[in-house]
matplotlib code that plots the C-alpha trace (Angstrom):
import matplotlib.pyplot as plt

x = [98.7, 101.3, 102.0, 100.7, 97.3, 97.2, 97.5, 95.8, 93.9, 90.6, 92.3, 95.0, 92.4, 90.3, 93.4, 94.1, 90.5, 90.4, 93.7, 92.6, 89.1, 90.5, 93.0, 90.4, 88.0, 90.7, 91.6, 90.4, 89.7, 87.3, 85.1, 82.8, 82.6, 81.7, 79.1, 77.5, 77.5, 75.5, 74.5, 74.6, 75.9, 77.9, 78.3, 81.3, 81.0, 84.1, 83.1, 86.3, 87.2, 83.8, 85.6, 87.0, 83.6, 82.9, 80.6, 81.4, 79.3, 79.2, 78.2, 78.4, 81.7, 83.6, 83.6, 83.7, 84.5, 82.9, 83.9, 80.9, 77.6, 75.3, 71.7, 70.6, 72.5, 72.0, 74.6, 76.1, 79.1, 80.3, 83.5, 86.6, 89.3, 91.9, 89.7, 88.8, 92.4, 93.7, 91.4, 92.3, 96.0, 95.4, 97.0, 93.6, 91.6, 88.2, 86.7, 88.0, 86.7, 83.3, 83.3, 84.2, 81.4, 83.8, 81.7, 78.0, 76.4, 72.9, 71.1, 70.8, 72.7, 72.6, 74.3, 76.8, 77.7, 78.2, 80.5, 82.4, 83.7, 85.6, 87.2, 90.3, 91.2, 90.5, 92.7, 95.7, 95.4, 94.9, 98.1, 100.1, 98.8, 99.3, 102.8, 103.7, 101.7, 103.7, 102.7, 101.2, 104.4, 106.6, 104.2, 104.5, 108.3, 108.5]
y = [121.7, 119.4, 119.7, 116.2, 117.2, 120.5, 118.7, 115.4, 113.5, 111.8, 108.4, 109.2, 110.6, 107.4, 105.4, 107.5, 107.3, 103.5, 103.1, 105.4, 103.8, 100.3, 100.8, 102.5, 99.6, 97.1, 99.0, 97.0, 100.2, 101.3, 98.2, 99.3, 102.8, 101.4, 99.1, 102.1, 104.2, 101.5, 101.7, 105.3, 107.4, 110.5, 112.8, 115.2, 117.9, 119.8, 123.1, 124.0, 120.4, 118.8, 115.9, 114.9, 114.9, 111.5, 109.7, 107.3, 104.2, 102.9, 99.2, 98.6, 96.8, 98.9, 102.2, 102.1, 105.4, 106.2, 109.1, 111.1, 112.0, 109.6, 109.5, 109.4, 110.3, 110.7, 113.5, 116.0, 118.2, 120.8, 122.7, 123.5, 120.9, 123.0, 123.2, 119.5, 118.3, 120.9, 119.7, 116.0, 116.8, 118.9, 122.0, 123.7, 123.4, 121.7, 123.9, 127.0, 125.8, 125.2, 128.5, 130.2, 128.3, 126.8, 123.6, 123.5, 120.5, 119.2, 116.0, 113.6, 115.2, 112.0, 110.1, 113.0, 112.7, 108.9, 109.5, 112.1, 109.4, 107.9, 111.2, 111.1, 107.7, 109.0, 112.1, 110.1, 107.5, 110.2, 112.0, 108.8, 107.7, 111.1, 111.2, 107.8, 107.9, 108.6, 111.7, 110.8, 112.2, 109.7, 106.8, 107.4, 107.4, 104.1]
z = [96.4, 94.9, 91.2, 90.8, 92.0, 90.2, 86.8, 87.7, 85.0, 85.7, 85.3, 87.8, 90.2, 89.9, 90.8, 93.8, 95.0, 94.5, 96.4, 99.3, 99.8, 99.3, 102.1, 104.3, 103.7, 104.7, 107.9, 110.9, 112.9, 110.1, 110.0, 112.8, 111.4, 107.9, 109.5, 111.3, 108.1, 106.4, 102.7, 101.4, 98.5, 99.2, 96.1, 95.9, 93.2, 92.4, 90.9, 89.2, 88.1, 87.3, 85.5, 88.9, 90.7, 92.2, 94.5, 97.4, 97.6, 101.2, 101.3, 105.0, 104.8, 102.2, 100.3, 96.5, 94.7, 91.2, 89.0, 87.8, 89.2, 91.0, 89.9, 93.6, 96.7, 100.4, 100.9, 98.5, 99.1, 96.7, 96.8, 94.7, 94.0, 95.9, 99.0, 98.9, 98.5, 100.9, 103.7, 102.9, 103.0, 106.2, 104.7, 105.1, 108.2, 107.6, 110.4, 108.7, 105.3, 106.8, 108.6, 105.3, 103.6, 101.2, 101.2, 100.3, 101.8, 101.4, 102.2, 105.1, 108.0, 110.1, 107.2, 106.9, 110.6, 110.3, 107.4, 109.4, 111.7, 108.8, 107.8, 109.9, 108.4, 104.9, 105.5, 106.7, 103.9, 101.3, 102.4, 102.3, 98.9, 97.3, 98.7, 97.1, 93.9, 90.7, 88.8, 85.4, 83.6, 85.5, 84.9, 81.1, 81.3, 83.3]

ax = plt.figure().add_subplot(projection="3d")
ax.plot(x, y, z, "-o")
ax.set_aspect("equal")
plt.show()
């Protein structure tokens, strides 16, 4: 994991998430996928970094991330920050993480499968955004 992610603050994490999901929401190839997902809430709990836990609000035409815990959700995934970012950056195989039971998932499996169609776009966008985001230390010096 990059040093930027290892020491990330909730504020910086929120900016990364907003950028990633903003770009995914604007991607023309994602529009039909977002429409098929519909209106759901996907909660991601990070066991070792609970302050970075967040939920994705799917609105049918875009995804809006929110730091914290949703009062209600359709799907909930729980893992560590290293496993989550490793799978998004593709340095850790999602299939291996699932086989190793590194993710605990509960909720509406049909909604989960609809969200899975968006995952390749989220992974590519996350890698690009993390590669171009300034670490918090550099932001303060600018």
